[in-house]
N, C-alpha and C positions, 0 to 999 in steps of 0.2 A: 132798223132792218126788220121789215115784217116777217112773222113766221119763224123767228129764231126760237129754237129749243136748245136747252143746255141742261146737262146732268152734272151735279156736283156729288162727289163721292168722298166719304171719310166721316171722321167723328170720334165719339168716345168721351172726350172731356170738352169743357167750354172752350178751352184754347183752341180747339179744332172747329168747333160748331159755331161759336160767335162770329169769326170772320167769315165762315162759309155762309152764314145767313147774310152778312152784310153784302158779300159779293152778289147773292142770290137777288136780294132786294134792288141792288143797282141794276143788275141785268134785266129784271122785271120792270122797274119804274123808269129807268132811263132809255132802255133799248127794247121795250115791248116784249121781252123774251117770256116764254113758258119754261119754268125752271122746276126740276124734280131733283129730289136727293136720295142717295143710297147711303145706309147706315147699317148699324147692327142693333139687336135687342138689348145689348149690355150698356150702350152709350146713352149720353144725356140728350142725344138728338131725338130720342123717341118722345120727348116733351117738348124740346124748344122748337123743332121744325113744324110740327102741326100747328102749335101755338102761333108761329109766324105765318101760317096760311099756306104753307107748301106741302105737296104730297111726298111722302117719305116710303121709300121701298127697303125692306129689310133683308139682309143676306147673312149667311153664317161665315163668321172669320173671327180670329183671335190673335192672340200674342205669339211671337217667336222669341222675342229677346227677354232676359232677365225672368225666365220661367223655367219650371221643372221639365223633366224629359217627357212626362205624360202629357202635359199641356201642349208641348212643342209638337209632339206627334199628331196629337189631336188637330191642332191648327193645320199642320201639313196635309192632313187627310181631308180638311174642309177646304183647301184651296182650290182643287179641281172643281169641286161642287159650287164653290162661291162664284168661280169664273164662268161656269156653265149658266148659273143664275143670272149673272151680270150680262152675258150674251144675250139672254132672252129678254131682259129688260130693255136692253139698248136697242135690240131689234123692233121691240114693240113701240118704244118712245121715239126712236129715230133722231137722237140729238145730233146737232151739227159740231158740237164741241163737248167734251167731258173735262171737268175740273177735278183733280186730285187734291184734297186738302191735308192728308195724312190721317193716321188712324187706321183701324182694322179693316174698315170697308173698302179704304182707297186702293189697296193693291189689286184685288180681284176686278175691281171696276175698271182700273186703268189697264191692266192686262187685257181684259175683254175689248175694251176700246182700240188698243193697239191692234188686237186680231182683226177687229173689224175696219181698221184704217180710219177711224174716227180722230180728228184733231184732238190733242190733249195738252192741257196746261197743268203743270205741278205748281201748287203754292206751298213755299217753305219759309216759315217765319223765323226760324233757329239758325245760330250760326253754324252748328253741325247738323246737317240734315238726319232725319230718321231713316230707319233700315228701308222701308218701302221707297221713299223717294230717292234714296241712295241708289237702289237697285235698277230703279226706272229712269234715272236721270238722263242717261245717253240715248234714251229711246223716244222720250216724249217730244211732242212738237215744240213746246216752249216752257218757261219757268219763270215764275215771279218770286223773287227772294228779298229778305229784308236786310241782309249784311252782304257787303260787297265779297268778302271772303268765301261765300257761299256759292257764288255763281260759278266756280269752276266744276262743280259736281253736275252741272245741268247743261244740256243742249239749249241753245238760243235763250239763255237766262237775262233777265232784266232786273236791276234793283229797283224795285217799285215801293218798298215798305209795306207795312201791314195795314190791311183795310179796317181801320179803326172807325167806329161810329162818328159821324160829324158832331153829334152833341158833346163829345169827349174833347175834340178839337176847340170847340167854343167855350170851354171852361176858362174863366178868368182867373189871373191870380188872386190868392187869399187876400182880403183886405186887411191892412194893418191893424192890430188891436182885436180882430175877431176871435172867437173862442178857439182854443186849441183843440185839435182832434187828431187821434191816431186811428188809422184804418188798418185792420189786419185781415188779409185776404189770400186765399191760396187756391183759387179756382173752384170749380163745382164740387169737388169732393173734400175741399179743406185739406189741412195738414195736420198730422198727427204731433209734429213737434211743436207747432203753435198751440194746438189745443191742450197739450199736457204742460207747457212751459208758461204760456202767457197769463193764466190765471194768477199765479204767484207774482209775476212780474207787474201785472195790472195793479195789484194792491199797493205795491212800492210806488209806481208812477202815480197814482191818483193821490197818494199821500205827499209825493215830493211836488206835484204840479197841481195846485187847487183848481185851476180851471180846466183841467184836462177832461175830455171825455173819449171813449173807446167804442169803437164798433168793430166786432169780430165775426167773420163768416167762418164757421166751423165745419160745414157739410152736413148732410142730413144725418149719417150714421153716428156721429159723435155729439149732436146738438144737446141733448139733454144731460150727458156727462160733462161736457164744457160748461154749460150754464151752472150746473151745480157746483163745479170747481170755482167758478167765478164767484157764485154767491158765498160759498164758504171763505175763500180768501178775501174777498173785498168786505165781507162782513166783519172779519177780524180787523181789517184796515179801519173800518168805521169806528170800531170800539177803541182804537188807538188815537182817534182824533181826526180822521180824515172824514169830516161831516159830510153826510150826503153821498158817500162813494158808491153805494148800491144803485143810485140812480143815474149814475154817470157813465155806465157801461152797458152794452147790449150784444147779446150773442144771437146770431141768426144762421139757419142752415144755409140759406143761398140769398145773395143780395142781387136782385133784379134790377135795381135802380142804381147802376154803377157810375154814370154821369153824376148824379147827385152826390153820391158818396165820395167820388174823387173831388168835386168841388168843395165839399166841406172839409177834406183832409189837409192837415199840415204835413204829416208823414204816412207813409204807407209801408207797412210791414208785409212782404209778399214773396212768393216764389219768383222764379225768373224763367218762366215759359213766355208764351205770348202776351202776359201782363205787362212785360217791359214796354212793348209798343204803346199800350194804353197810357202808362206812366209818362212816358215821352210826350205824347199828344195831350195829356192834361196838365203837363208841366208841374209835376209833383215830386218832392224829395222823398227817397225811398231807401229803406234797408232791406236788400235782398237776401234770401237764405235759399240758394239753389238745391233742388231735390237731388239727394246724393245718388239715387238710383235711376235717374233719368238715362234714357239711351244715349251713349256715347258722351255722357257728361255734359249734354247740350245746354243744360240750364247754367252751369258755371260759366261756359263759354258765352252764353248770352249776357250775364252779369258783369263778367270782365269787360266787355265792350263799354258798357256805362260806367263802370268803376275807373277805366283808363282815362275818361275824359272829365272826371269828377261830377258825373250826372247821377250817381248812386253810390251808397256803401254796401259793403257785402260782408256777410258772416256766414262761414262754411257751417253746414250742419254738425260736423263732428266737433265744432268748438261752441256749440249752442248749450249753455247753461242758463238758469235764472240770472246768475250774476253777470255773465258776459252779454245777454240780451238786454238786461236792465241799463248797463253801462252804455251800450250802443245806442239805445233809443233815447236815453237822457241826453246824451251829447247832441243829438239832432233836435230834440224838442226843446232844448234849452238855448239853441243857437240860430236865431232867426235869420242872421246874415249867411250862415252856411246853408240853410234850407233854401233861401232865395237863389244862391248862386247854383246850387244843385238842381232846382227847378229850371233855372234859365238854361243851363247846359242840357238838360234832359229834353227841353222843348226844341233845341237846335237839332236833335236828332230825328225829330218827328217828320213824317212825309205826309203832308195833308192831301195830297193828291192820289194816294195809293189806291184807294178805292176804285175811283174813275179810271185810272190807268189799267188796273187789273181787268175790270170789265171790258175796257176797250181791247185789250189783248184777246180776250175770249170772242169777242165779237169778229176781229180780224181773222182770228183761226176759223171761226165758222163759215167765213167767206171764201176760204181756200178752195 
């Protein structure tokens, strides 16, 4: 469709931005669309969107849930300004469709699109929708959701799945006898519970499993502290006989090569936001620790969908100790048949056509 213009709004974390970029690339490459993004200065979109070659517009917006009164009042005061700014951006760009992916910028942009009667599509990857998507659900033109139980919150909803990169779907099962690898990931900001607990657990794992290697994504703020904790802990393990332990782990602020990381992993220790879709697409066994403060407890609900069909194991954050985490990881790392069954069941939940279908829905809305 020649001349198609689409605006994608939202962001904050990799869980919002990575699928938003996947949709933008599909619209650009498969449908010839001009795509722009709306985000906030506080989100990871400030780096990832320009790196991907797209124009990013920044508006003021912030959190409403799980914050103090002062922050909530500041956000409420910013809403009218954010909507006015988005109205100006939409009038200037004149998109035929606006896609909201959740996050702080999504609300003002979607409200502005509704006021201008521009067709809108909400993307919701979680079993429990976020506040913005829940408030807008009955007013938007259409929705793309990941779980069937989520469709009831939205008008004209379709279970499309999550737009995971094709490279992740292309990952093959781990060859039998290949080196054992644990991947620890918690999105772009890392997870404090992993950063604080895993260094001690890693020393025991490396001692118990001589062929194991560990790659841990810490987030930028805790990189040096987490590396130091690993060095101290695994150094002690080396002196107790786990030869070469220090060479068998790596801590990085951010992992940009996730397809390669999933391909090398036998077990993934992760949160359960949009990561669950990548785990399913990659067909990898996982231990999920839902973020306890996630809005509406949506991460636990996401994890439960996988656990119920045997596609993942779950450990609630309140139950995480070095001892409980060690036991749960050892059970998975020592049991190849369980990992294989878990990986196969996860793969059955994946939806390889999600990206193309979401883009097709955006194009159809633009033609309304």
